[in-house]
Each structure stands twice: as structure tokens, then as C-alpha cells.
C-alpha atoms as one frame of an Amber mdcrd trajectory, in Angstrom:
protein
  22.093  37.987  -1.679  19.025  36.847   0.225  17.893  33.226   0.947  15.042
  32.863  -1.288  17.542  34.376  -4.544  20.005  31.736  -3.173  17.331  28.954
  -3.307  16.724  30.217  -6.752  19.568  30.147  -8.009  20.450  26.686  -6.639
  17.141  25.401  -8.116  18.287  27.101 -11.927  21.370  25.649 -11.732  20.462
  21.814 -10.371  18.165  22.169 -13.269  20.682  23.135 -15.963  22.893  20.371
 -14.302  25.377  22.744 -13.649  25.921  21.239 -10.216  26.285  17.422  -8.801
  25.318  16.368  -5.488  27.958  14.746  -3.612  29.208  13.622  -0.172  30.965
  11.032   1.567  30.212   7.545   1.055  30.535   6.050   4.513  28.031   5.575
   7.004  26.236   8.119   9.392  25.733  11.551   9.002  27.317  13.942   6.613
  27.725  17.355   7.650  27.343  20.494   5.940  31.244  21.802   5.638  31.618
  25.517   5.973  34.008  25.151   2.816  33.177  25.615  -1.265  33.201  25.174
  -3.934  31.201  25.948  -6.972  30.817  29.372  -8.338  27.832  31.212  -9.344
  27.824  33.628 -11.877  24.938  36.115 -12.072  25.096  40.006 -12.067  28.846
  39.940 -12.131  28.769  38.580  -8.908  30.323  35.280  -7.320  28.238  33.185
  -4.846  30.384  30.356  -3.498  28.205  27.387  -1.703  28.672  23.688  -1.188
  26.039  21.181  -1.460  26.292  17.712   0.067  23.567  14.938   0.918  22.827
  13.671   4.098  23.173  10.111   4.693  20.747   8.404   7.745  22.771   6.751
  10.135  23.022   3.123   9.691  20.145   0.919  11.676  21.591  -0.968  14.349
  21.124  -4.780  14.402  17.526  -5.798  15.956  17.841  -7.319  19.261  15.467
 -10.320  20.512  12.018  -9.520  21.220  11.431 -10.428  25.117   7.303 -10.500
  25.161   5.193 -12.133  22.633   5.339 -15.703  20.694   7.967 -14.340  17.980
  10.686 -13.676  19.403  12.526 -11.529  17.069  11.965  -7.542  17.389   9.787
  -6.605  14.210   7.186  -3.917  13.563   3.566  -4.806  14.266   3.165  -5.164
  10.397   6.318  -7.716  10.479   4.652  -9.589  13.398   1.548  -9.967  11.760
   2.458 -10.695   7.812   5.408 -13.094   9.827   2.661 -14.882  11.906   0.378
 -15.544   9.027   3.373 -16.561   6.332   4.547 -19.237   9.103   7.858 -17.203
   9.421   9.598 -16.831  12.628  11.115 -13.263  11.098  10.767 -11.074   8.305
  12.498  -8.078   7.408  12.179  -4.930   4.847  12.160  -6.250   1.090  11.215
  -9.914   1.941   8.006 -11.425  -0.222   6.086 -13.882   1.271   2.982 -16.311
   0.676   0.387 -15.517   3.580  -2.901 -16.853   4.653  -4.865 -13.586   5.135
  -8.144 -13.744   7.660 -10.357 -12.078   5.083 -10.014 -10.781   1.860 -12.346
  -8.036   0.928 -13.021  -6.596  -2.291 -15.574  -4.594  -4.309 -16.664  -3.200
  -7.671 -13.903  -0.733  -8.251 -11.192  -3.181  -7.420 -12.713  -6.189  -7.788
 -12.971  -7.079 -11.605  -9.466  -6.071 -12.278  -8.528  -8.500  -9.435 -10.247
 -11.289 -10.889  -9.216 -10.815 -13.896  -5.203 -10.946 -12.648  -6.199 -14.379
 -10.673  -8.062 -15.993 -13.937  -4.486 -14.861 -15.957  -1.843 -15.843 -13.543
  -3.929 -19.210 -11.795  -5.993 -20.515 -14.694  -9.797 -19.772 -16.048 -10.682
 -22.526 -13.411  -8.681 -21.543 -10.606 -10.719 -21.403  -7.026 -10.063 -19.239
  -4.317  -7.990 -20.788  -1.645 -11.328 -20.300   0.757 -14.432 -19.345  -0.229
 -15.857 -18.372   3.333 -12.462 -16.011   3.664 -13.547 -13.748   0.696 -16.387
 -10.758   1.203 -17.271  -8.682  -1.913 -19.326  -5.894  -1.396 -20.257  -4.166
  -4.429 -21.094  -0.634  -3.270 -19.486   1.958  -5.857 -21.860   1.390  -9.250
 -24.626  -0.282  -8.178 -27.086   2.724  -8.713 -26.092   3.925 -11.922 -27.507
   3.160 -15.333 -23.519   3.623 -16.605 -23.101   0.347 -19.045 -19.449   0.228
 -18.082 -19.554   0.573 -14.224 -22.968  -2.348 -14.432 -20.675  -4.265 -15.997
 -18.072  -4.172 -13.120 -20.905  -5.439 -10.602 -21.873  -8.240 -13.414 -18.074
  -9.540 -12.843 -18.563  -9.820  -9.483 -21.617 -11.449  -9.714 -20.352 -14.039
 -12.168 -17.447 -14.964  -9.848 -19.368 -15.175  -6.780 -21.587 -17.902  -8.638
 -18.634 -19.509 -10.025 -16.555 -19.599  -6.640 -19.341 -20.153  -4.081 -18.710
 -17.280  -2.169 -20.702 -17.345   0.895 -20.582 -13.495   1.177 -21.613 -12.077
  -1.233 -23.777  -8.832  -0.548 -25.512  -8.333  -3.805 -28.375  -5.686  -4.634
 -30.833  -7.429  -6.746 -33.689  -4.770  -6.670 -32.494  -1.675  -8.268 -36.504
   0.032  -8.222 -36.739  -0.417  -4.538 -34.032  -0.335  -2.014 -35.844  -1.637
   0.898 -35.854  -5.133  -1.214 -32.370  -5.659  -0.677 -31.511  -7.161   2.462
 -28.342  -8.756   1.256 -26.899  -5.051   1.045 -25.078  -3.451   3.587 -23.856
  -0.177   2.195 -20.087   0.850   2.042 -18.083  -2.216   1.667 -15.465  -0.502
   4.558 -18.126  -0.492   7.214 -20.003  -3.066   6.298 -17.009  -5.355   6.760
 -17.097  -4.425  10.307 -20.585  -4.298  10.802 -21.371  -7.441   9.330 -18.595
  -9.410  11.744 -15.702  -9.900   9.082 -13.280  -7.567  11.417 -12.312  -9.638
  14.461  -9.735  -8.774  17.098  -6.564 -10.576  16.699  -6.345 -14.022  18.880
  -2.269 -14.033  18.939   0.363 -12.041  21.466   1.934  -9.440  19.155
């Protein structure tokens, strides 16, 4: 039986729950032993094979970092989030509240986020910093679809009630040049308008 037929038989057995994956419970790697044993009855032939799981090695404890303001060894993402949450150390699985530098949203993700914001914090809740919120409608602005236009209207209402400083709206759909505030694609505009800056901390 060639390797492709063996794989087909294994997939069939897994699907029919005729075999179980098993392996040692200890940490570290588990090898693939050469001994058996489950058997496959097909075309009056028997094939003996054994499948075991391969466990990843246990991670070693992190040593202290030798550079930067954060002295615990972390990934760059963990360092950024640790600084923003004013914590000396973060580990995978931690949940933290952070003070972000900039929050950008648009007419696709914005309305849903605004709905959750009001549901969780109240209809009269205010954003933590109106200058750090950047809203750029750029997906649904040039369409006549009413539901798509409603998304942009939700952004407009929210920016008005929150007094958002950086709202790059389109006011005249008939004359593209009559929209000095419109900046185009949100991800490009975020950098072009100076909202993305290099970090000022030593990571």
C-alpha cells in the first residue's frame, strides 16, 4: 500500500472514529514509536500503524531584559501593551485596559463599535479623548444604497455628539473637489494626516 492510500485509510478511520489520537502526557516532545497497534481491515489485508500526538516543548522561563525601560523579557507587542497599560510585565492571556495613542474607525466597523460603546457604557457616555479618535468614512460614501448611507449617518451623529476633532467627512457627493475634509482611504489618510508617529519610548 503506497503512502497516498495509507493517508486515505487514516482519514477514513479518523472520520469513522475508529482510531484515537494518544500520546504521553509528559511535557516535551513525544516520538513516533515503531511499534503498533491498531489494525485496518481492507481488502482482506492488515496494516499496522500507530499515531501519537506531538507535544510542543515547554517554554523556558523568561529572563530579565538587559535594555529598555521594561526589564522583563517580552515580545515587542507585549512591551507596547505593557507601556500603554502602565504595567511592568504582560504575559500571554492577560486582559488589560490600555490608553491607546490613536483609535481610528470607518464606516464599516464604526457603527457596530459605536453601538457596543453605547450599550456597555450608556447612551450619554463620552469617549476618553476626542482628539485621539479619528473617523474616516471611505467605504460607503459614494453609493446610493440607503443602508450603506445609514452607516455614514451614524458616524456623523456620533462625531457631532462627541465633538470629535478629526472627522474626515464627505459633504458634497456631487462635486468631489468640494470636499476639502475628505482624505481618501482611511489607512493611508491616517499616516498622511500625521496621526501615525514613531514611538517615543525605548522598547
